[in-house]
Each structure stands twice: as C-alpha cells, then as structure tokens.
Backbone as CSV, one residue per row, in Angstrom:
resi,resn,N_x,N_y,N_z,CA_x,CA_y,CA_z,C_x,C_y,C_z
1,UNK,-171.872,68.612,-94.956,-172.380,68.036,-93.584,-172.118,66.213,-93.752
2,UNK,-172.810,65.763,-94.210,-173.308,64.361,-94.597,-171.690,63.804,-94.797
3,UNK,-170.950,64.302,-95.793,-169.869,63.488,-95.444,-168.545,64.266,-94.795
4,UNK,-168.871,64.845,-93.653,-167.901,64.886,-92.826,-168.821,63.874,-91.443
5,UNK,-169.845,63.802,-91.276,-170.737,63.038,-90.036,-169.990,62.009,-90.715
6,UNK,-170.012,61.117,-91.861,-169.948,59.611,-92.350,-167.966,59.179,-91.654
7,UNK,-167.296,60.568,-92.128,-165.756,60.300,-91.723,-165.846,60.144,-90.589
8,UNK,-166.259,60.972,-89.017,-166.985,60.813,-88.350,-166.671,59.402,-87.821
9,UNK,-167.931,59.177,-88.281,-168.270,57.863,-87.744,-166.977,56.987,-88.415
10,UNK,-166.653,57.090,-89.266,-165.605,55.592,-89.550,-164.102,56.141,-88.580
11,UNK,-164.496,56.748,-87.901,-163.339,57.362,-86.793,-163.530,56.740,-86.047
12,UNK,-164.606,56.024,-85.345,-165.495,55.490,-84.217,-166.263,56.510,-83.764
13,UNK,-166.593,57.734,-83.473,-167.053,59.002,-83.197,-168.875,57.746,-83.372
14,UNK,-169.538,58.405,-82.077,-170.894,58.121,-82.748,-171.445,58.587,-83.442
15,UNK,-173.264,57.683,-83.117,-174.013,58.975,-83.929,-173.749,60.141,-83.579
16,UNK,-174.893,60.102,-82.395,-174.957,61.772,-82.180,-173.798,62.529,-82.306
17,UNK,-172.362,61.871,-82.232,-171.428,62.643,-81.763,-171.090,63.141,-83.649
18,UNK,-171.381,62.095,-84.071,-170.711,62.668,-85.744,-171.579,64.001,-86.038
19,UNK,-173.260,63.562,-86.399,-174.072,64.360,-86.566,-173.752,65.439,-86.116
20,UNK,-173.316,66.002,-84.406,-172.807,67.524,-83.857,-171.424,67.926,-84.426
21,UNK,-170.566,67.243,-83.835,-169.508,67.028,-84.567,-169.612,67.960,-86.154
22,UNK,-170.445,67.032,-87.341,-170.268,67.992,-88.477,-170.675,69.422,-88.514
23,UNK,-172.169,69.246,-87.461,-172.032,70.501,-87.707,-171.168,71.605,-87.094
24,UNK,-170.481,71.481,-86.045,-169.591,72.588,-85.676,-168.900,72.571,-86.239
25,UNK,-167.999,71.724,-87.195,-167.174,72.117,-88.308,-167.948,73.003,-89.292
26,UNK,-168.625,73.096,-89.333,-169.221,73.826,-90.486,-169.517,75.383,-90.318
27,UNK,-169.799,75.040,-88.587,-169.843,76.473,-88.023,-171.122,76.974,-86.966
28,UNK,-171.941,75.800,-87.116,-173.348,75.892,-87.043,-173.508,75.938,-85.280
29,UNK,-172.839,75.901,-84.461,-172.807,75.732,-83.450,-171.249,75.237,-82.660
30,UNK,-171.452,75.573,-80.933,-170.086,75.588,-80.249,-169.542,73.871,-80.474
31,UNK,-168.609,74.122,-80.219,-167.560,72.970,-79.695,-168.445,71.971,-78.730
32,UNK,-168.752,72.957,-77.625,-169.443,72.720,-76.547,-170.164,71.251,-76.843
33,UNK,-171.043,71.670,-77.679,-172.149,70.586,-77.527,-171.867,68.827,-78.009
34,UNK,-170.420,68.551,-78.636,-169.914,67.417,-78.778,-170.145,66.673,-77.134
35,UNK,-169.341,67.578,-76.234,-170.205,66.470,-75.022,-170.955,65.856,-74.860
36,UNK,-172.263,67.393,-74.864,-173.333,66.918,-74.678,-173.713,65.334,-75.235
37,UNK,-173.972,65.404,-76.365,-173.809,64.352,-77.409,-173.799,63.609,-77.220
38,UNK,-172.374,62.592,-76.743,-171.904,61.604,-76.119,-173.214,60.679,-75.462
39,UNK,-173.854,60.791,-74.942,-174.645,60.113,-74.015,-175.914,59.612,-74.480
40,UNK,-176.336,60.580,-75.702,-177.512,60.017,-76.987,-176.808,59.081,-77.687
41,UNK,-176.003,58.504,-77.493,-175.758,58.088,-78.460,-176.444,56.278,-77.924
42,UNK,-176.957,55.581,-79.212,-176.877,54.087,-79.130,-178.446,54.187,-78.559
43,UNK,-179.387,55.267,-79.356,-181.035,55.159,-78.148,-180.703,55.762,-76.767
44,UNK,-179.744,56.363,-76.447,-179.634,56.594,-75.560,-179.082,55.824,-74.256
45,UNK,-178.777,54.874,-74.224,-178.712,53.477,-73.353,-179.914,52.801,-73.658
46,UNK,-180.761,53.602,-73.657,-181.637,51.943,-73.289,-182.767,52.152,-74.138
47,UNK,-181.802,52.342,-76.274,-182.855,51.692,-77.216,-183.565,52.274,-77.981
48,UNK,-183.767,53.739,-77.393,-185.157,54.691,-77.692,-184.535,54.594,-78.810
49,UNK,-184.728,56.706,-78.684,-184.835,57.527,-79.873,-183.379,57.470,-80.664
50,UNK,-182.921,57.171,-81.997,-181.759,57.039,-82.647,-181.126,58.077,-82.271
51,UNK,-179.832,58.084,-82.417,-178.181,58.761,-81.660,-178.267,59.871,-82.620
52,UNK,-178.222,59.164,-83.805,-178.223,60.571,-84.827,-179.212,61.701,-84.780
53,UNK,-180.374,61.505,-84.489,-182.074,62.268,-84.505,-181.046,62.397,-83.294
54,UNK,-181.524,62.205,-82.325,-180.717,63.179,-81.288,-179.859,64.559,-81.153
55,UNK,-178.780,63.510,-82.132,-177.780,64.553,-82.758,-177.877,65.786,-82.851
56,UNK,-178.973,65.729,-84.262,-180.042,66.079,-84.733,-180.200,67.654,-84.296
57,UNK,-181.832,67.009,-83.437,-182.586,67.569,-82.679,-181.303,68.461,-81.381
58,UNK,-180.364,68.165,-81.295,-179.517,68.919,-80.201,-179.110,70.472,-80.718
59,UNK,-177.994,69.615,-82.332,-178.242,70.695,-82.830,-179.504,71.908,-82.994
60,UNK,-180.525,71.828,-83.726,-181.166,72.867,-84.149,-181.820,73.627,-82.654
61,UNK,-182.113,72.696,-81.695,-182.337,73.547,-79.916,-181.014,74.461,-79.761
62,UNK,-180.483,73.879,-80.263,-179.327,75.238,-80.056,-178.572,76.502,-81.361
63,UNK,-179.252,76.100,-82.352,-178.554,76.706,-83.136,-180.472,77.815,-83.569
64,UNK,-181.211,77.125,-83.249,-182.384,78.493,-83.313,-183.382,78.322,-81.826
65,UNK,-183.944,79.787,-81.908,-184.780,80.672,-80.848,-185.492,79.109,-80.415
66,UNK,-186.363,79.760,-79.099,-187.586,77.713,-78.772,-188.728,77.737,-80.183
67,UNK,-189.454,78.790,-80.405,-190.255,78.332,-81.314,-190.034,78.068,-82.835
68,UNK,-188.889,78.169,-83.405,-188.085,77.791,-84.406,-187.286,76.548,-84.310
69,UNK,-186.560,75.857,-83.144,-186.648,75.130,-82.709,-188.066,73.651,-82.576
70,UNK,-188.674,73.931,-82.483,-189.901,73.359,-81.907,-190.493,72.793,-83.467
71,UNK,-190.325,73.978,-84.062,-190.906,73.437,-85.821,-190.474,72.872,-86.231
72,UNK,-189.215,73.235,-85.903,-187.813,72.457,-86.534,-188.029,71.238,-86.515
73,UNK,-187.780,70.975,-85.063,-187.575,69.485,-84.514,-188.945,68.589,-85.379
74,UNK,-189.943,69.240,-85.275,-191.199,68.704,-85.957,-190.851,68.196,-87.325
75,UNK,-189.967,69.223,-88.211,-190.311,68.746,-89.776,-188.669,68.000,-89.188
76,UNK,-188.539,67.516,-88.725,-187.001,67.082,-88.484,-187.471,65.743,-88.610
77,UNK,-188.618,65.003,-87.649,-189.089,63.857,-87.577,-190.045,63.528,-88.217
78,UNK,-190.840,64.458,-88.513,-191.554,64.229,-90.257,-190.555,63.371,-91.672
79,UNK,-189.806,64.237,-91.844,-188.931,64.028,-92.627,-187.848,62.778,-92.224
80,UNK,-187.733,62.577,-91.305,-186.769,61.124,-91.201,-187.569,60.035,-90.826
81,UNK,-188.720,60.488,-90.276,-189.850,58.832,-90.368,-190.500,59.042,-91.632
82,UNK,-190.514,59.475,-92.954,-191.195,59.203,-93.876,-190.078,58.574,-94.869
83,UNK,-188.835,58.180,-94.247,-188.353,58.097,-95.461,-187.597,56.355,-94.041
84,UNK,-187.515,56.485,-92.934,-187.440,55.227,-92.327,-188.035,54.672,-91.080
85,UNK,-189.310,55.567,-91.236,-190.759,54.022,-90.284,-190.754,55.010,-89.249
86,UNK,-189.617,54.871,-88.408,-189.655,54.847,-86.699,-188.249,55.855,-86.178
87,UNK,-188.497,56.044,-85.317,-187.079,57.112,-84.772,-186.354,55.842,-83.916
88,UNK,-186.628,55.210,-83.927,-186.158,54.026,-82.255,-185.449,52.839,-82.962
89,UNK,-184.310,53.799,-81.913,-182.792,52.557,-82.293,-183.730,51.609,-82.521
90,UNK,-183.814,51.019,-81.337,-184.420,49.573,-81.048,-184.773,49.072,-82.135
91,UNK,-185.150,49.452,-83.008,-186.736,48.984,-84.093,-185.351,49.598,-85.136
92,UNK,-185.112,50.506,-85.370,-184.044,50.524,-86.773,-182.848,49.605,-87.084
93,UNK,-182.280,48.986,-85.712,-181.262,48.755,-85.019,-181.760,46.914,-85.447
94,UNK,-183.038,46.542,-85.591,-183.825,45.198,-84.548,-182.900,44.137,-85.183
95,UNK,-182.604,42.639,-84.602,-181.599,41.568,-84.668,-180.037,42.002,-84.345
96,UNK,-179.119,42.890,-84.621,-178.262,43.670,-85.054,-177.686,43.600,-83.545
97,UNK,-176.605,42.723,-83.189,-175.311,43.105,-81.524,-175.001,44.650,-81.363
98,UNK,-175.034,45.182,-80.604,-174.086,46.750,-80.237,-173.088,46.286,-80.682
99,UNK,-172.458,47.376,-82.199,-171.034,46.948,-81.967,-170.712,46.668,-82.838
100,UNK,-171.576,45.654,-84.027,-171.057,44.652,-84.966,-171.090,45.242,-85.915
101,UNK,-170.400,44.796,-87.115,-169.622,45.511,-88.464,-171.531,45.752,-88.690
102,UNK,-172.446,44.460,-89.019,-173.712,45.088,-89.379,-174.641,46.168,-89.314
103,UNK,-174.291,45.976,-87.696,-174.962,47.332,-87.367,-174.887,49.089,-87.439
104,UNK,-172.877,48.909,-87.346,-172.052,50.327,-87.916,-173.178,50.585,-89.602
105,UNK,-172.881,49.322,-90.571,-173.005,49.797,-91.934,-174.366,50.159,-91.532
106,UNK,-175.582,49.860,-90.761,-176.693,50.222,-91.332,-176.840,51.828,-90.284
107,UNK,-175.826,51.781,-89.280,-176.513,53.782,-89.078,-175.639,54.334,-89.375
108,UNK,-174.504,53.659,-90.084,-174.202,54.789,-90.954,-174.905,55.697,-92.245
109,UNK,-176.128,54.456,-92.285,-176.995,55.508,-93.191,-177.999,56.502,-92.756
110,UNK,-178.161,56.597,-91.162,-178.481,56.973,-90.389,-177.886,58.197,-89.824
111,UNK,-176.944,58.058,-89.829,-175.931,59.470,-89.640,-176.071,59.990,-91.065
112,UNK,-176.047,59.635,-91.473,-175.603,60.255,-92.820,-176.890,60.625,-93.550
113,UNK,-177.969,60.164,-93.209,-179.326,61.342,-93.579,-179.454,62.161,-92.586
114,UNK,-179.154,61.548,-91.606,-179.449,62.705,-90.175,-178.640,64.437,-90.486
115,UNK,-177.601,64.104,-91.336,-176.738,65.042,-91.133,-177.410,65.969,-92.562
116,UNK,-177.416,64.930,-93.576,-178.183,65.450,-94.637,-179.577,66.412,-94.417
117,UNK,-180.005,65.681,-93.727,-181.531,66.926,-93.495,-181.332,68.086,-92.618
118,UNK,-180.692,68.009,-91.557,-180.121,68.655,-90.798,-179.338,69.619,-92.042
119,UNK,-178.640,69.637,-92.085,-177.985,70.772,-92.907,-178.775,71.357,-93.596
120,UNK,-179.841,70.675,-94.556,-180.326,71.285,-95.646,-181.862,72.072,-95.083
121,UNK,-182.128,72.034,-93.671,-182.967,72.103,-92.865,-182.163,73.985,-92.313
122,UNK,-181.112,73.280,-92.106,-180.501,74.731,-91.164,-180.236,76.023,-92.853
123,UNK,-179.532,75.364,-93.822,-179.167,76.497,-95.107,-181.123,77.092,-95.574
124,UNK,-182.156,76.252,-95.246,-183.344,76.442,-96.128,-183.603,77.997,-94.394
125,UNK,-183.408,77.746,-93.530,-184.087,78.030,-91.900,-182.904,80.126,-92.488
126,UNK,-181.844,79.386,-92.631,-180.829,80.634,-92.700,-180.638,81.694,-93.969
127,UNK,-181.292,81.233,-94.742,-181.429,81.871,-96.541,-182.815,82.372,-96.024
128,UNK,-183.919,81.765,-95.586,-185.012,82.287,-95.156,-185.007,83.693,-94.304
129,UNK,-184.411,83.625,-93.065,-184.138,84.517,-91.572,-183.154,86.384,-92.391
130,UNK,-182.200,85.657,-93.469,-181.433,86.903,-94.326,-181.765,87.246,-95.228
131,UNK,-183.471,87.556,-95.782,-183.979,87.710,-96.679,-184.564,89.212,-96.469
C-alpha cells in the first residue's frame, strides 16, 4: 500500500485520497470511499487533522466493526503521533504554503507513513480474525 499511495500522490491525488485509493486497490474497501475521502484533504480545509490520517481512519471505519474500528483508530493515532508528535496538518506543515513543492515533499512522508501503518494494522487484525 505504501508504494501505491506514493504513486497516487505523485499523480496529484490528495493526501487522504492516496491512502484510501491504495486500500481500495488492495481490496480492503469499496471504491465508493474515494469520493468520501476527497474533502478530508489538507486538514479538511481548516488545517486541522492531517488528510492522510483522516484517510486511514476512513478505511479503518469501513473495514472493521464499530468496536474494533474505535480501538484500531486509537492505536493508529498513537503510532502516528509517536512518529510525528501531532496529527494536525497545520502543525505538521507549519510555514509551508499549500501546494508548494516543499509541502508536497513533506506530505509525501505522511502519506507513506499512514499507508504503511494502516496496512500493517489491517493485516495483523485480519490474521488474528482468521486464526
């Protein structure tokens, strides 16, 4: 998923769309989620939650039941914040203009990280359920 997400980002999909589209391509969720992910890009227009994080949480909610998705979302946020300190888009990209090459380069790392963490969590959970 990590490489798929990066490939979509290079082709100008948004941060949230990249994470969701890579999960769709891996067969984890429905194609319908892509249009849902679009408004979550760039901090949901307010600069708050990182779009890549939002995309991962959308997939978690779509793939798992209510109880599991709450626990997995919490775990996802813990892992992401352990690596990046915050989930706020404005803080993560502080001082960089929206759409600038510098910001796109930085955000590429968050897209990659979110896709990687998400797939690892999904695979772990699905292997536990199948045992």
